[in-house]
Backbone as numpy.savetxt, mean C-alpha at the origin, in Angstrom:
# Nx Ny Nz CAx CAy CAz Cx Cy Cz
14.42 23.55 12.99 14.81 22.63 13.96 16.58 22.38 14.06
16.76 22.26 15.14 18.92 21.81 14.82 18.95 20.57 16.05
19.07 19.51 15.56 19.81 18.84 16.70 21.29 17.68 16.45
21.66 17.61 17.64 22.76 17.18 17.64 23.18 15.60 17.15
24.07 15.10 16.46 23.83 13.36 16.16 24.10 12.90 17.67
24.41 13.20 18.66 24.00 12.15 19.67 22.51 12.35 20.43
21.40 13.41 19.83 20.19 13.18 20.27 19.84 12.82 19.14
19.93 12.75 17.82 19.68 12.15 16.97 19.51 10.47 16.94
20.82 9.91 17.16 20.99 8.52 17.84 20.26 8.10 19.03
19.84 8.88 20.09 18.61 8.17 20.86 17.82 8.21 20.04
17.24 9.02 19.15 16.11 8.60 19.15 15.66 7.62 18.20
16.75 7.40 17.18 16.68 6.48 16.08 17.27 4.74 16.49
17.89 5.10 17.82 18.46 3.83 18.55 19.47 3.39 18.01
20.66 4.39 17.46 21.51 4.09 16.73 22.70 4.51 17.35
24.12 4.18 16.53 25.62 4.51 16.92 26.14 5.40 16.51
26.64 6.18 16.82 27.08 7.32 16.42 28.96 7.22 16.35
29.36 7.01 15.00 30.56 6.65 14.47 31.15 8.32 14.05
32.46 8.78 14.59 32.53 9.77 14.49 32.23 10.95 15.58
32.18 12.10 15.18 31.63 13.26 16.22 30.29 13.75 16.68
29.92 13.15 17.62 28.59 13.27 18.26 28.04 14.45 18.42
28.58 15.52 18.33 28.73 16.73 18.46 28.16 17.52 17.14
27.96 16.85 16.09 27.74 17.50 14.72 26.39 17.76 14.72
26.31 19.10 14.02 24.74 19.42 14.27 23.80 19.42 13.29
22.84 19.01 13.18 22.04 18.31 11.70 20.72 19.43 12.02
20.54 19.94 10.97 19.62 20.82 10.35 18.61 20.48 9.59
19.01 19.63 9.01 18.08 19.06 7.58 18.23 17.33 7.28
17.18 17.21 6.83 17.13 15.48 6.17 17.59 16.09 4.26
18.16 14.74 4.00 18.07 15.64 2.51 18.30 13.70 1.64
17.91 13.36 0.04 18.57 12.66 -0.61 20.16 12.66 -0.52
20.85 11.63 -0.56 22.07 11.27 -0.23 23.11 12.58 -1.93
22.31 12.36 -2.79 22.96 13.41 -4.08 22.70 14.62 -3.98
21.88 15.23 -2.70 21.28 16.59 -2.82 21.67 17.19 -1.55
22.16 16.30 -0.49 22.71 16.85 0.95 23.87 17.53 0.52
23.25 18.80 1.59 24.92 19.74 1.67 25.20 19.47 3.63
26.09 20.70 3.79 27.00 20.39 4.72 25.41 20.77 5.90
25.15 20.00 7.16 24.37 20.15 7.72 23.25 19.60 7.74
22.89 18.58 6.80 21.96 17.87 6.38 22.39 16.32 6.62
21.52 15.42 7.62 21.79 14.22 7.18 20.89 13.27 6.27
21.89 11.99 5.77 21.03 11.21 4.38 21.30 9.91 4.95
20.95 8.96 4.50 20.84 7.66 4.68 21.35 6.52 3.30
21.41 5.76 3.76 21.83 4.91 2.52 20.90 3.83 2.81
19.97 3.18 2.38 18.93 1.60 2.61 19.27 0.90 1.83
19.72 1.20 0.47 19.75 0.32 -0.96 21.41 0.26 -1.37
21.53 -0.81 -1.25 23.25 -0.88 -2.08 23.34 -0.14 -3.34
22.67 0.09 -3.85 22.98 0.79 -5.45 23.77 2.13 -5.20
23.10 2.63 -3.99 23.51 4.11 -3.72 24.76 4.16 -3.11
25.12 3.00 -2.39 26.36 3.19 -1.73 27.55 3.85 -2.57
27.67 3.77 -3.67 28.60 4.36 -4.37 28.58 5.72 -4.37
27.66 6.71 -4.01 27.32 8.09 -3.74 27.84 8.27 -2.54
28.60 7.21 -1.69 28.49 7.99 -0.52 30.20 8.86 -0.61
31.00 8.49 -0.95 32.27 9.65 -0.81 31.89 10.55 -1.41
31.21 11.04 -2.61 30.74 11.97 -2.93 29.80 13.01 -2.43
28.99 12.84 -1.45 27.98 13.10 -0.55 28.72 14.17 0.07
27.99 15.74 0.11 28.56 16.49 1.39 27.75 16.58 2.53
26.92 15.64 2.86 26.17 15.42 3.82 26.92 15.58 5.13
26.70 16.41 6.12 27.31 16.12 7.51 27.38 14.98 8.25
26.56 13.90 7.92 26.15 12.34 8.57 25.36 11.53 7.71
25.83 10.44 7.78 25.17 9.29 7.01 23.94 8.13 8.10
23.02 7.82 7.46 22.41 6.80 8.30 22.96 5.68 7.75
23.32 4.41 8.17 23.66 3.16 7.24 23.32 2.15 8.14
23.33 1.19 7.53 23.19 -0.43 7.98 24.43 -0.92 8.94
24.32 -1.88 9.41 25.48 -2.39 10.29 26.84 -2.98 9.45
26.00 -3.56 8.41 26.89 -4.19 7.44 28.17 -3.23 6.52
27.63 -1.79 6.84 28.50 -0.67 5.91 29.36 0.08 7.31
29.33 -0.49 8.29 29.89 0.53 9.28 31.73 0.68 9.13
31.84 -0.23 8.15 33.45 0.23 7.91 33.74 1.48 6.88
33.02 2.31 6.93 32.83 3.32 5.73 33.98 4.50 6.59
34.91 5.05 5.78 36.00 5.28 6.48 35.93 7.06 6.19
36.16 7.88 6.69 35.87 9.67 6.25 34.84 9.79 6.36
33.81 9.18 7.09 32.59 10.21 7.16 32.32 9.89 8.61
30.85 10.82 8.79 30.57 10.76 9.83 29.33 9.97 9.71
28.74 8.70 10.94 28.07 7.59 10.45 27.23 7.45 11.48
25.42 7.17 11.45 24.99 6.92 12.69 24.46 5.52 12.02
25.05 4.32 12.79 24.73 3.17 12.32 23.15 2.58 13.12
22.65 2.20 12.59 21.12 1.68 12.80 20.61 -0.06 12.33
19.87 -0.69 13.02 19.82 -1.69 12.28 18.43 -1.62 11.10
17.92 -0.69 10.77 16.96 -0.64 9.55 17.11 0.68 9.10
17.48 1.31 8.31 17.90 2.89 7.74 16.89 3.77 7.18
16.05 2.72 6.79 14.67 3.55 6.18 13.44 3.77 7.48
13.60 3.21 8.39 12.59 3.38 9.68 13.41 4.63 10.22
14.85 4.12 10.39 15.28 5.67 10.82 14.98 6.86 9.95
15.01 6.99 8.94 14.37 8.18 8.10 13.12 8.53 8.37
12.31 7.34 8.50 11.04 8.00 8.38 11.01 8.85 9.83
11.76 8.25 11.32 11.17 8.89 12.42 11.84 10.66 11.99
13.05 10.55 11.40 13.74 11.68 11.26 12.61 12.57 10.71
12.30 12.06 9.37 11.39 12.95 8.73 9.93 13.32 9.50
9.65 12.94 10.10 8.45 13.12 10.78 8.54 14.34 11.74
10.12 14.49 12.77 10.59 14.95 13.51 10.77 16.51 12.86
11.86 16.44 11.92 12.41 17.41 10.94 11.35 18.23 10.62
10.00 17.60 9.77 9.25 18.15 8.62 7.64 17.90 9.35
7.31 18.27 10.39 6.13 17.39 11.08 4.75 18.23 10.12
3.73 17.13 9.80 2.67 17.63 8.90 1.72 18.52 9.86
1.49 19.96 9.12 0.49 20.75 9.64 -0.64 21.20 8.98
-1.86 20.65 9.51 -3.24 21.39 9.16 -3.53 22.58 9.77
-3.35 23.34 8.61 -3.86 25.31 8.41 -5.02 24.98 9.79
-6.18 24.38 9.21 -7.56 24.78 9.79 -7.44 24.46 11.70
-7.84 24.92 12.08 -8.28 24.58 13.36 -9.35 25.01 13.97
-9.98 23.90 14.60 -11.47 23.83 14.78 -12.29 23.51 14.12
-13.78 23.69 14.29 -14.40 23.73 13.14 -15.04 24.82 12.29
-14.71 24.58 10.95 -14.92 25.82 10.21 -16.34 26.15 10.03
-16.83 27.20 10.29 -17.96 28.16 10.25 -18.87 27.53 8.68
-17.85 27.48 7.70 -18.30 27.11 6.50 -18.34 25.59 6.13
-18.32 24.58 7.47 -18.21 23.48 7.32 -20.06 23.06 6.92
-20.23 22.12 6.98 -22.05 21.87 7.17 -21.89 20.54 7.97
-22.54 20.80 9.00 -22.68 19.96 9.67 -24.04 19.59 10.35
-24.52 18.42 9.87 -26.18 18.46 10.34 -26.34 18.34 11.50
-27.66 18.51 12.23 -28.13 18.61 13.33 -27.99 17.08 13.68
-27.58 16.61 15.30 -27.50 15.18 15.21 -26.17 14.71 15.24
-25.01 15.49 14.40 -23.75 14.93 14.39 -23.20 15.25 15.64
-22.12 14.31 15.74 -20.93 14.19 17.09 -20.03 14.89 16.66
-19.74 15.96 17.00 -18.11 16.49 16.02 -17.23 17.17 17.25
-16.21 16.10 17.79 -15.33 17.27 18.90 -14.83 18.13 18.69
-14.87 19.41 19.74 -14.36 20.40 19.71 -13.32 20.56 19.38
-12.35 19.18 19.40 -10.88 19.58 19.18 -10.87 18.47 17.74
-11.61 18.41 17.04 -11.46 18.26 15.73 -11.07 19.44 14.78
-10.85 19.39 13.56 -10.45 20.11 12.66 -10.96 19.85 11.34
-12.02 20.64 11.16 -12.95 20.51 10.08 -12.62 21.59 9.08
-12.25 21.65 7.79 -12.15 22.39 6.72 -13.61 23.34 6.17
-13.43 24.34 5.45 -15.05 24.63 5.00 -15.34 23.27 3.69
-16.38 23.74 3.58 -17.14 22.85 2.55 -17.30 21.32 2.76
-16.91 20.75 4.01 -17.04 19.90 4.36 -18.24 19.27 5.10
-18.82 18.13 4.51 -20.43 18.12 4.93 -20.31 16.52 5.90
-20.93 16.85 6.86 -21.13 15.91 7.92 -22.47 15.73 8.55
-22.72 14.41 7.89 -24.01 14.19 8.26 -25.04 14.10 9.54
-25.89 13.69 9.93 -26.60 13.23 11.29 -26.32 11.97 11.56
-26.02 11.78 13.17 -25.72 10.64 13.17 -24.06 10.19 13.14
-23.20 11.08 12.49 -21.67 11.02 12.52 -21.26 11.07 13.49
-20.15 10.52 14.13 -19.31 10.93 14.93 -17.66 11.25 14.96
-17.18 12.27 14.93 -16.20 12.43 14.83 -14.94 12.91 15.51
-14.13 12.21 16.31 -13.38 12.23 17.29 -12.41 13.30 17.34
-11.78 13.29 18.47 -10.83 14.24 19.03 -9.44 14.71 17.84
-8.68 15.38 17.28 -7.55 15.31 16.69 -8.20 14.96 15.02
-9.33 14.80 14.84 -9.50 14.49 13.31 -9.31 15.79 12.59
-9.08 15.21 11.22 -8.98 16.57 10.35 -9.24 16.15 8.87
-10.44 16.76 8.81 -11.24 16.43 7.75 -11.25 18.08 6.47
-10.41 17.54 5.53 -10.57 18.73 4.54 -11.54 18.89 3.64
-11.57 19.98 2.87 -12.83 20.64 2.25 -13.06 19.51 1.10
-14.49 19.17 0.87 -15.10 18.49 -0.09 -15.00 17.12 0.01
-15.03 16.76 1.66 -15.13 15.49 2.09 -16.81 15.33 2.38
-17.35 14.09 2.22 -18.81 14.01 2.26 -18.71 12.58 3.26
-19.13 12.75 4.49 -19.26 11.72 5.62 -21.06 11.60 6.15
-21.10 10.24 5.74 -22.64 9.89 5.69 -23.03 9.69 7.12
-24.40 9.47 7.09 -25.09 9.03 8.15 -24.55 8.29 8.80
-24.48 7.98 10.63 -23.78 7.14 11.54 -22.60 6.70 10.96
-21.95 7.65 10.49 -20.17 7.02 10.20 -19.67 7.40 11.68
-18.68 6.71 11.60 -17.76 6.65 13.11 -16.26 7.30 12.31
-15.82 7.95 12.97 -14.01 8.51 12.49 -13.43 8.18 14.00
-12.38 7.52 14.01 -11.54 7.48 15.05 -10.71 8.78 15.40
-10.11 9.12 16.28 -8.78 10.08 16.88 -7.46 10.01 16.02
-7.52 11.09 15.51 -6.43 11.12 14.77 -6.35 11.24 13.63
-7.65 10.63 12.95 -7.14 10.26 11.61 -7.58 11.53 10.83
-6.99 11.84 9.51 -6.68 12.70 8.35 -7.33 12.26 7.22
-8.84 12.82 6.84 -9.44 12.64 5.69 -9.20 13.68 4.58
-8.44 13.18 3.80 -8.18 14.55 2.59 -9.48 14.73 1.92
-9.20 15.76 0.85 -9.95 16.47 0.26 -10.71 15.69 -0.73
-12.19 15.63 -0.97 -13.15 15.02 -1.83 -13.25 13.58 -1.63
-12.87 12.79 -0.72 -12.98 12.06 0.26 -14.76 11.64 0.27
-15.23 10.22 -0.30 -16.20 10.00 0.11 -16.76 8.93 1.43
-17.20 8.98 2.41 -17.64 8.00 3.18 -19.22 7.72 3.36
-19.45 6.65 2.84 -21.00 6.60 2.80 -21.42 6.05 4.33
-22.69 5.79 4.33 -23.37 5.63 5.34 -22.83 4.51 6.41
-22.71 4.41 7.66 -22.74 3.52 8.64 -21.38 2.57 8.74
-20.35 3.61 7.88 -19.04 3.07 8.39 -18.13 3.52 9.04
-17.11 2.47 9.55 -16.49 3.23 10.91 -14.84 2.95 10.29
-14.39 4.37 10.75 -13.20 4.41 10.36 -11.96 4.49 11.89
-11.45 3.84 12.01 -10.40 3.68 13.25 -9.62 4.89 13.47
-8.67 4.78 14.32 -7.46 5.66 14.88 -6.72 5.82 13.91
-6.39 6.88 13.63 -4.79 7.58 12.88 -5.13 7.07 11.53
-6.08 6.76 10.97 -6.16 6.48 9.63 -6.11 7.41 8.74
-5.46 7.23 7.63 -5.21 8.36 6.94 -6.17 7.99 5.05
-7.12 8.60 5.07 -7.62 8.43 3.79 -7.28 9.74 2.53
-6.61 9.67 1.49 -6.12 10.55 0.78 -7.20 10.66 -0.50
-6.94 12.04 -1.12 -8.36 12.38 -1.73 -8.82 11.49 -2.70
-10.00 11.79 -3.05 -10.74 10.70 -3.91 -11.11 8.89 -3.61
-10.61 8.85 -2.23 -11.06 7.69 -1.79 -12.28 7.46 -1.72
-12.99 6.09 -1.95 -14.73 6.05 -1.43 -14.55 4.66 -0.60
-15.52 5.26 0.51 -15.47 4.33 1.21 -16.82 3.75 1.54
-17.44 2.41 1.27 -18.71 2.31 1.46 -19.59 2.13 0.05
-19.14 2.31 -0.95 -19.80 2.49 -2.16 -20.58 0.89 -2.28
-21.52 0.70 -2.85 -22.35 -0.55 -3.21 -21.46 -1.11 -3.71
-21.55 -2.60 -3.18 -20.42 -3.69 -4.03 -21.15 -3.87 -5.45
-20.24 -4.67 -6.17 -20.73 -5.32 -7.29 -21.93 -6.85 -7.36
-22.68 -6.24 -6.71 -23.73 -7.19 -6.76 -24.77 -7.30 -7.22
-25.21 -8.08 -8.57 -25.91 -8.10 -9.69 -26.71 -9.72 -9.74
-27.74 -10.46 -10.11 -27.85 -11.42 -10.41 -28.45 -11.38 -11.79
-28.11 -12.14 -12.61 -28.37 -12.37 -14.01 -29.55 -13.39 -14.01
-30.60 -12.79 -14.66 -31.55 -13.49 -14.91 -31.72 -14.27 -16.49
-31.00 -13.57 -17.23 -31.10 -14.10 -18.45 -32.14 -13.16 -19.63
-32.71 -12.58 -19.03 -32.90 -11.12 -19.46 -32.56 -10.09 -19.18
-32.31 -9.62 -17.77 -31.71 -8.75 -17.39 -30.59 -8.61 -16.04
-30.42 -7.66 -15.94 -29.02 -7.79 -14.65 -30.07 -7.40 -13.45
-29.97 -7.77 -12.10 -31.07 -7.44 -10.90 -30.05 -7.18 -10.03
-30.22 -5.64 -9.47 -29.57 -5.37 -8.26 -29.54 -5.87 -7.07
-28.69 -6.47 -6.77 -28.79 -7.16 -5.16 -28.38 -5.90 -4.05
-29.25 -5.90 -2.90 -29.15 -4.58 -2.25 -27.65 -4.59 -1.18
-27.18 -3.77 -1.24 -25.58 -4.29 -0.32 -26.14 -3.02 1.02
-26.10 -4.08 1.84 -26.68 -3.65 2.93 -25.62 -3.86 4.47
-24.42 -4.08 3.94 -23.34 -4.36 4.84 -22.72 -2.80 5.52
-21.69 -3.15 5.65 -20.92 -1.69 5.84 -19.22 -2.04 5.57
-18.30 -1.12 5.99 -16.91 -1.06 5.90 -16.47 -1.13 7.14
-15.54 -1.71 7.40 -14.57 -1.47 8.92 -13.32 -1.49 8.63
-12.65 0.07 9.14 -11.17 -0.22 8.87 -10.47 0.21 9.85
-9.74 -0.44 10.30 -8.76 -0.52 11.64 -7.96 0.81 11.61
-7.46 0.75 13.24 -6.33 1.45 13.16 -5.46 2.15 12.54
-4.73 3.07 11.93 -3.32 2.79 11.30 -3.30 2.49 10.26
-4.55 2.56 9.76 -4.44 2.12 7.95 -4.27 3.08 7.16
-3.61 3.21 5.87 -3.46 4.30 5.04 -3.94 3.81 3.71
-4.87 4.50 2.88 -5.24 4.44 1.54 -4.70 5.39 0.73
-4.34 5.20 -0.18 -4.07 5.87 -1.31 -5.27 6.53 -2.03
-4.54 7.51 -3.29 -5.49 8.51 -3.68 -6.58 7.45 -4.61
-8.06 7.61 -4.81 -8.69 7.19 -5.83 -8.82 5.73 -5.60
-8.61 4.98 -4.45 -8.98 4.10 -3.94 -10.09 3.59 -3.79
-10.88 2.62 -3.59 -12.37 2.22 -3.18 -12.25 1.30 -2.59
-12.84 1.23 -1.33 -13.40 -0.01 -0.72 -14.84 -0.05 -0.79
-15.38 -1.37 -1.40 -16.74 -1.41 -1.39 -17.52 -1.81 -0.20
-18.87 -1.27 0.29 -19.55 -2.13 1.23 -20.20 -3.54 1.21
-20.31 -4.11 2.16 -20.61 -5.50 2.22 -21.89 -5.57 1.35
-22.08 -7.27 1.32 -23.58 -7.28 0.67 -24.29 -7.24 1.82
-24.01 -8.15 2.71 -24.06 -7.91 4.34 -22.85 -8.36 5.21
-22.88 -8.06 6.29 -22.12 -7.95 7.23 -21.39 -7.04 6.97
-19.43 -7.40 6.61 -18.81 -6.22 6.61 -17.78 -6.55 5.56
-17.29 -5.59 5.04 -15.56 -5.24 4.22 -14.89 -4.90 5.77
-13.62 -5.85 5.59 -13.19 -5.54 6.67 -11.55 -5.57 6.56
-11.22 -3.74 6.67 -9.52 -3.49 6.64 -8.54 -3.74 7.86
-7.87 -4.45 7.95 -6.90 -5.02 9.01 -6.22 -3.59 9.77
-5.84 -3.26 10.67 -5.10 -3.35 11.56 -3.80 -2.73 10.68
-3.30 -1.53 10.52 -1.59 -1.04 9.75 -1.62 -1.70 8.30
-2.84 -1.94 7.32 -2.87 -1.90 6.13 -2.38 -0.93 5.49
-1.50 -1.23 4.32 -1.25 0.18 3.50 -1.40 -0.09 2.28
-2.76 0.64 1.40 -2.92 0.30 0.27 -2.85 1.65 -0.58
-2.18 1.28 -1.64 -1.40 2.31 -2.74 -2.86 2.84 -3.28
-2.82 3.84 -4.18 -3.54 4.40 -5.35 -4.36 3.36 -6.55
-5.21 3.95 -6.48 -5.88 3.22 -8.00 -6.27 1.46 -7.25
-6.74 1.39 -5.91 -6.70 0.16 -5.66 -8.06 -0.09 -5.36
-8.85 -1.20 -5.40 -10.18 -1.70 -5.67 -10.78 -3.10 -4.58
-11.17 -2.88 -3.79 -11.72 -3.61 -2.77 -12.82 -3.96 -2.66
-13.47 -5.33 -3.28 -14.74 -5.15 -3.32 -15.29 -5.92 -2.14
-16.81 -6.02 -2.04 -17.76 -6.51 -0.99 -16.99 -7.73 -0.45
-17.24 -7.58 0.95 -16.77 -8.44 1.97 -15.37 -9.31 1.80
-14.60 -8.17 1.30 -13.04 -8.89 1.04 -12.92 -8.43 2.57
-11.75 -9.23 3.07 -11.10 -9.26 4.44 -9.61 -9.00 3.97
-9.01 -8.17 4.71 -7.44 -7.47 4.63 -6.84 -7.92 5.80
-5.88 -8.86 5.88 -5.48 -9.09 7.40 -4.63 -7.86 7.60
-3.99 -7.68 8.77 -3.51 -6.50 9.79 -1.88 -6.57 9.08
-1.33 -5.58 8.76 0.04 -5.80 8.10 0.03 -5.62 6.88
-0.83 -5.85 6.46 -0.93 -6.64 4.50 -0.38 -4.65 3.68
0.22 -5.03 2.74 0.45 -4.26 1.89 0.17 -4.16 0.39
-0.81 -3.72 -0.02 -1.17 -3.59 -1.55 -0.64 -2.66 -2.12
0.08 -2.61 -3.31 0.31 -1.98 -4.53 -0.40 -1.10 -5.42
-0.10 -0.20 -6.20 -1.02 0.63 -6.88 -1.79 -0.23 -7.96
-3.40 -0.19 -8.16 -3.91 -0.74 -9.01 -4.25 -2.28 -8.90
-4.02 -3.20 -7.64 -4.48 -4.38 -6.98 -5.77 -4.37 -7.24
-6.65 -5.39 -7.77 -8.29 -5.34 -8.02 -8.11 -6.39 -6.76
-9.37 -6.87 -6.03 -9.69 -7.72 -5.03 -10.77 -8.51 -5.48
-11.47 -9.18 -5.81 -13.04 -9.37 -6.14 -13.61 -9.85 -4.75
-15.32 -9.78 -4.73 -15.68 -10.30 -3.71 -15.27 -11.55 -3.00
-15.44 -11.23 -1.17 -15.40 -11.97 -0.58 -14.03 -12.96 -0.35
-12.74 -12.55 -1.08 -11.87 -13.12 -1.32 -11.36 -12.23 0.64
-10.15 -13.55 0.79 -9.74 -13.19 2.27 -8.36 -13.23 2.03
-7.37 -11.94 2.42 -6.22 -12.19 2.48 -5.63 -12.04 4.35
-4.54 -13.27 4.40 -4.46 -13.15 5.87 -3.48 -11.73 6.61
-2.50 -12.13 7.56 -1.92 -10.97 8.14 -0.64 -11.32 7.22
-0.12 -9.75 7.16 1.43 -9.77 6.53 1.65 -9.99 5.29
0.45 -9.86 4.11 0.29 -10.32 2.98 1.01 -8.94 2.16
1.60 -9.20 1.10 2.49 -8.12 0.03 2.05 -8.68 -1.37
1.15 -7.62 -1.83 0.45 -7.53 -3.17 1.29 -6.60 -3.97
2.00 -7.10 -5.24 2.66 -6.47 -6.42 1.39 -5.94 -6.84
1.70 -4.53 -7.59 1.00 -3.47 -8.40 0.36 -4.17 -9.37
-0.74 -4.01 -9.94 -1.56 -4.72 -11.09 -1.87 -5.98 -10.83
-1.95 -6.51 -9.69 -2.36 -7.81 -9.65 -4.02 -8.00 -9.31
-4.69 -8.99 -9.96 -5.79 -9.35 -10.28 -6.44 -10.40 -9.10
-7.40 -10.41 -8.38 -7.84 -11.65 -7.38 -9.54 -12.27 -8.08
-9.32 -13.33 -8.03 -11.04 -13.82 -8.10 -11.42 -13.58 -6.73
-13.07 -14.06 -6.75 -13.75 -13.81 -6.05 -13.55 -15.36 -4.62
-13.99 -14.87 -3.83 -14.40 -16.23 -3.03 -12.76 -17.41 -2.77
-11.70 -16.83 -2.59 -10.33 -17.20 -2.16 -10.02 -16.83 -0.93
-8.90 -17.71 -0.60 -8.07 -17.35 0.18 -6.60 -17.28 0.46
-6.27 -16.15 0.69 -4.66 -16.33 0.62 -4.17 -16.01 1.91
-3.15 -16.86 2.36 -2.54 -17.24 3.74 -1.73 -16.21 4.26
-1.54 -16.08 5.74 -0.85 -15.34 6.05 1.08 -15.40 5.63
1.46 -13.90 5.45 2.79 -13.50 4.73 2.91 -13.99 3.49
2.03 -14.27 2.72 2.09 -14.47 1.02 2.65 -13.41 0.44
3.39 -13.65 -0.40 3.83 -12.36 -1.18 3.72 -12.76 -2.59
3.19 -11.56 -3.20 2.72 -11.97 -5.01 3.39 -10.73 -5.77
3.82 -11.65 -6.87 4.55 -10.51 -7.61 3.66 -9.44 -8.41
4.24 -8.74 -9.22 3.36 -7.67 -9.70 2.72 -8.46 -11.12
1.76 -7.90 -11.32 1.02 -8.03 -12.26 0.47 -9.80 -12.73
0.41 -10.02 -11.70 0.00 -11.56 -11.18 -1.63 -11.78 -11.34
-2.37 -13.02 -11.70 -3.64 -13.20 -11.91 -4.12 -14.29 -10.50
-4.37 -13.91 -9.78 -4.56 -15.39 -8.55 -5.92 -15.71 -8.50
-5.87 -16.98 -9.18 -7.45 -17.60 -9.64 -7.65 -18.74 -8.40
-7.27 -18.92 -7.41 -7.34 -19.94 -6.36 -6.47 -19.93 -5.47
-7.11 -20.22 -4.08 -6.33 -20.25 -2.61 -4.47 -20.40 -2.82
-3.93 -19.61 -1.98 -2.33 -19.45 -1.86 -2.12 -19.92 -0.32
-1.43 -21.17 0.13 -1.00 -21.56 1.58 -0.36 -20.40 1.98
0.01 -20.17 3.11 0.53 -19.35 4.03 1.85 -19.36 3.94
2.94 -18.01 3.64 4.06 -18.03 3.61 4.64 -18.55 2.14
3.49 -18.66 1.08 4.11 -18.62 -0.50 4.63 -17.48 -1.03
5.15 -17.61 -2.09 5.86 -16.97 -2.81 5.21 -16.83 -4.44
4.29 -16.10 -4.69 3.91 -16.70 -6.25 3.94 -15.52 -7.36
3.88 -16.05 -8.51 3.66 -14.87 -9.67 3.24 -15.52 -10.69
2.66 -14.92 -11.97 2.35 -15.27 -13.04 1.11 -14.98 -13.17
0.93 -15.76 -14.59 -0.71 -15.31 -15.16 -1.00 -16.92 -15.92
-1.36 -17.54 -15.53 -2.05 -17.90 -13.88 -1.03 -18.12 -12.66
-1.04 -17.72 -11.71 -0.08 -17.91 -10.50 0.25 -19.48 -10.16
1.63 -19.42 -10.35 2.57 -20.41 -9.90 3.71 -20.45 -9.45
4.25 -21.14 -8.64 5.59 -20.92 -7.47 6.34 -19.93 -8.06
7.05 -18.97 -7.52 7.75 -18.02 -7.82 8.81 -18.05 -8.60
9.64 -19.34 -8.43 10.82 -19.35 -9.06 10.38 -20.04 -10.21
9.24 -21.17 -10.29 8.99 -21.49 -11.69 8.14 -20.20 -12.29
7.77 -19.48 -11.97 7.27 -18.24 -12.67 8.51 -17.69 -13.46
9.57 -17.34 -12.52 10.69 -16.71 -13.01 11.47 -17.54 -14.17
11.57 -18.57 -14.47 11.98 -19.84 -15.41 10.68 -19.48 -16.60
9.47 -19.20 -16.38 8.91 -19.18 -17.30 9.20 -17.86 -18.34
9.05 -17.04 -17.38 9.53 -15.50 -17.71 10.56 -15.47 -18.64
11.92 -16.66 -18.24 12.92 -16.20 -18.85 12.78 -16.57 -19.92
12.26 -17.60 -20.48 11.55 -18.58 -21.91 10.79 -17.43 -22.70
10.31 -16.48 -22.06 9.50 -15.49 -23.01 10.19 -14.89 -24.70
11.71 -14.36 -24.07 12.09 -13.82 -25.44 12.65 -15.26 -26.30
12.54 -16.40 -25.80 13.07 -17.07 -26.44 12.15 -17.86 -27.45
10.92 -17.69 -27.35 9.99 -18.18 -28.14 9.60 -18.46 -29.43
10.01 -16.75 -29.90 10.09 -16.95 -31.32 11.24 -18.30 -31.65
12.27 -18.13 -31.51 13.50 -19.19 -31.92 12.98 -20.59 -31.42
12.30 -20.59 -30.29 11.58 -21.92 -29.90 10.56 -22.41 -31.35
9.63 -21.36 -31.58 8.52 -21.88 -32.34 9.18 -22.24 -33.57
10.37 -21.64 -33.96 10.98 -21.75 -35.44 11.86 -23.49 -35.01
12.39 -23.40 -34.02 13.40 -25.00 -33.63 12.06 -25.92 -34.11
10.77 -26.18 -32.95 10.10 -27.01 -32.89 9.45 -27.00 -34.55
9.13 -26.18 -35.42 8.75 -26.54 -36.76 9.32 -26.92 -37.70
10.95 -26.64 -37.49 11.57 -27.57 -38.47 12.23 -29.11 -37.67
11.96 -29.31 -36.55 11.99 -30.76 -35.84 10.64 -31.38 -36.56
9.54 -31.02 -36.78 8.26 -31.42 -36.77 8.61 -31.83 -38.19
8.90 -30.93 -39.37 9.41 -31.29 -40.43 10.30 -32.22 -40.59
11.19 -32.14 -39.87 12.39 -33.59 -39.93 11.24 -34.97 -39.70
10.69 -34.93 -38.45 10.28 -36.26 -38.29 8.79 -36.20 -39.42
8.40 -35.56 -39.98 7.13 -35.71 -41.24 7.97 -36.39 -41.89
9.62 -35.90 -42.56 10.17 -36.92 -43.73 10.43 -37.98 -43.41
11.08 -38.16 -41.99 11.25 -39.38 -41.70 10.27 -40.47 -41.43
9.05 -39.93 -41.06 7.72 -40.57 -41.35 7.70 -41.02 -42.49
7.30 -40.38 -43.63 7.47 -40.40 -45.31 8.66 -41.65 -45.62
9.86 -41.53 -45.28 10.52 -42.37 -45.46 10.67 -43.97 -44.74
10.03 -44.12 -43.46 9.75 -44.95 -42.99 8.51 -46.15 -43.82
7.56 -44.90 -44.07 6.62 -45.58 -44.63 6.95 -46.30 -46.05
7.92 -45.70 -46.54 8.32 -46.13 -47.76 9.19 -47.46 -47.91
9.99 -47.24 -46.62 11.09 -48.40 -46.80 10.07 -49.77 -46.14
9.24 -50.07 -45.52 8.10 -50.66 -45.23 7.26 -51.10 -45.95
6.72 -50.42 -47.18 6.03 -50.90 -48.16 6.87 -51.98 -48.90
């Protein structure tokens, strides 16, 4: 594909500074770009590479428009603009067209003729697969599952019975949707399994990374809201609710019945206890342990959680702990010696 900068600027809603008739044939990182490529700078630490890049044009933010000697496309958000161009220049192609005769589709399943089902996929009775859906080899779709238009289910995903998958959902390899929640009653003699009779609902435009799991509800539903983005190796327990536009980094674990509001950002390796509420637009630092409710708009971190600025102060002290321990021990010894002297004086 080839496009002029003028055409690109219209797509990314940007302004060209320089020759608008420059032809672009690819998108590349700033240190690898060659003539004919367009690159971008979204992080200031890469700004020092601008002079050295061979790219024919650079996507930049408004505060960098004073750069001289380069052809620029000024946009409000370079990273968003990059995403648009990558989709345009490198569209994702799924090789399978239609329903493979080597896919196993049980009687009673409803599969759109416009869906793309790869060999060795298994679709149970009562399942409904809408148009534009792509299902890769090794996928298991349980009975009465619904998968909305244009969703992509990569290899070896398992979607247990009765779960609902919205439109344009992406499930990466190894994802399990609707496995039993971790529900057991401890009697003192044994662990008694509590049947998990609920389901999972995943709304439109959700993406879930490889080997992540979303457990079905004990009763009712586990609910992943619209446009939620979940990284690899994330565990979502039974009856959890995650509000729309939230983002969870890798290795997050959320215990049962915890509810996240809209636009929540959770750093990697964070753990949350069950039955708590995290408000809208909360930001949680990586490797935190959330043990109680968090009010909307708060920024927290640490183990246990605390206000972010307080957590930074605590972290800054960690490397000084051995020195502080030595100082405290010395002061304690001095106080003990003073107490002995005072006691002798009083006698």
